[in-house]
N, C-alpha and C positions, 0 to 999 in steps of 0.2 A: 679751694673752691667752695663757699658758703652756699648752702641749698636750704629751702625751707621744707617743712614736713608736709606742706598742702600737696595733695594729689594734681590739683589744676595747675598750680605753678610748676610741679615737676614735669607734668606731662607738656606743658608748653616750653620748657626748657629742652626737653628730650626730644621734641619734634624735629624730624631729620629735614623736612623740606617745607617750602611756603605753603605748599597744598596741605600739608599735615597740619599746619598752623591755622590755615583758614578752616579746615575740616573741624578742628578743636573749637574754634569760633563758633561755627554751626552748632556744635553740642552745647555750647553756653547758651546761645540764643533759644536754644529748645528747651533749655531749662528755665527759660523767662527771668524775670525780676531777680527771684531768689538766687538763682545759680550765677548770675552776674554780679549781684551783690556781694556774695560770698568769696567770688574770685578777686574782687576789687579790694575787699578787706584784706583778704589774705596778702595780695600784691602790696598793701599798704604795710601790712605786718613785715613783709620782707625788707621794704624801704627802710622801715625802723631799725632793722636789724643789720643790714650787711655792712661790712668794713671795707677798708682800703683794698684788699685783695680782690673784691667782687665789684669793683666800679665798672669794669669793662663788662661783666656779666649783667649788671644792671642796666647798660646802655645797651645791650643785645635782649634782655627780656622786655624793655619799653619796646623796642622795635618789633618784637613777636606779638607782644600784646596789643599794639595798635594794627598789625596785619590781622590778628584773629579778631578783634572787635574795633573797626575802624571809627564807628559813630556810637558811642556807648550812650549818648545823648538822646538817641532814639528809644532806648528802654527808659531813660529818665532823665528829665531834663536837667536835674541837679549834676549829672556826669558829662554835661556837654564839653567841659574844659577839663576833664579829670586827667588825660594824658599830658596836657600842658602843665598841670600841676605836678603831675608825677616827673615829667621831664626836668622841671624846675628844682625839685627836691634832689634828683640824681646829680645834676650839674652843682647845685651848691655842696653837697656832700663831697662831691670830687675836689672842689675848689678849697673845703675846709681840710680834706685829708692831705692835699698837697701843701697846705700853709703851715699846719702845725704837725712837727715832729712827733713820732711815736713816744720819743723819751719824754715828751711834755704833756702826756694826756691822762696821767693817773690824777687822783684827787678829785675834788667838788668842783663842778660847773654850774652856771645858770646861764638862762637865757633872759634878756630884758628888752622889752618893747615900749616905745614911746613915740608920742606925738607933741612935741613942744608948742604946737600952736593951737592945741586943744586942751579943754580943762579935764579931760578925762585922765584916770589915775594911769599911773606907769603900771604895766604887767610885769611881774618878774616870777621866772621859774626857777627856783634854787634847788639845791640837794641832788642834781643830776649827775650820772656818769658822763664821761665824755660822748659815748655812742649815743646815749639818750638826748645829751644837749644838743649834739650835730643834727640829729633828726628834727628836733623842735625848732632850731635856728632854720634849717631848709625848709620845714613846712610853713613856718610863719613868714619867710622871706617871700615865697611865691605871691603873697595877697598884701603887700606892703604897699600903701598909697604914697605918692611923692612927698608928703610931709611927715611920713614916719621913719622910723629907725629902728633897726634890731642890733642888739650886742651878743655876742657869745663871749662870755667872761670866764676865765678860771678862777677860783676862790683860793686865796692864799691864806689867810686867816679867818676864822670864823668865831664869834662869841654868840651864844643864845641865851636868851632869858624867857621865861614865861611870866605873865601878871603874877601869878601866884608865888615865885620866887622872889619878887621884888623885896618885901619885908616879911615873907612868910604869910600863912593864912591870916586873914583879917576878919574879926567879926562884924557882922553886919548890925548898922546901928540902926535903932529903933527910930522912927519917925516922932 
């Protein structure tokens, strides 16, 4: 069972009853915007880091967080849909963990986002570990529009060049 070092997340996890969880939520509200912001940031950090064995714990943690803070949008409108986003991340991570065997998770991974019906650039996030890539894949998946797609890809061969390596350093020619 993976746990975070954050006291707020640990307090939420160790609460024994729904009343304890609601009391914790009142403490968060009493701390105002900053306390809730720190809690949500720590929650996101937890979502970034947890692995297969903690999927059920993540489900329970989101249930408890929603009970403690049922309407985070009342503190900040930008948090109106934060629980929906976090639930989407948890759902997608579980799906990926179930789809990709542990034996195939080593090496370099990347996440690619594209909208083939747009002239915007493709976004690629290379050089990731499996856990980093799974979080990014899950995070971006929650906000996809109908015409966008996202790919989680394991890299099997990588060649990297920089402009300076092409033909060695080049002198700057005068005008």
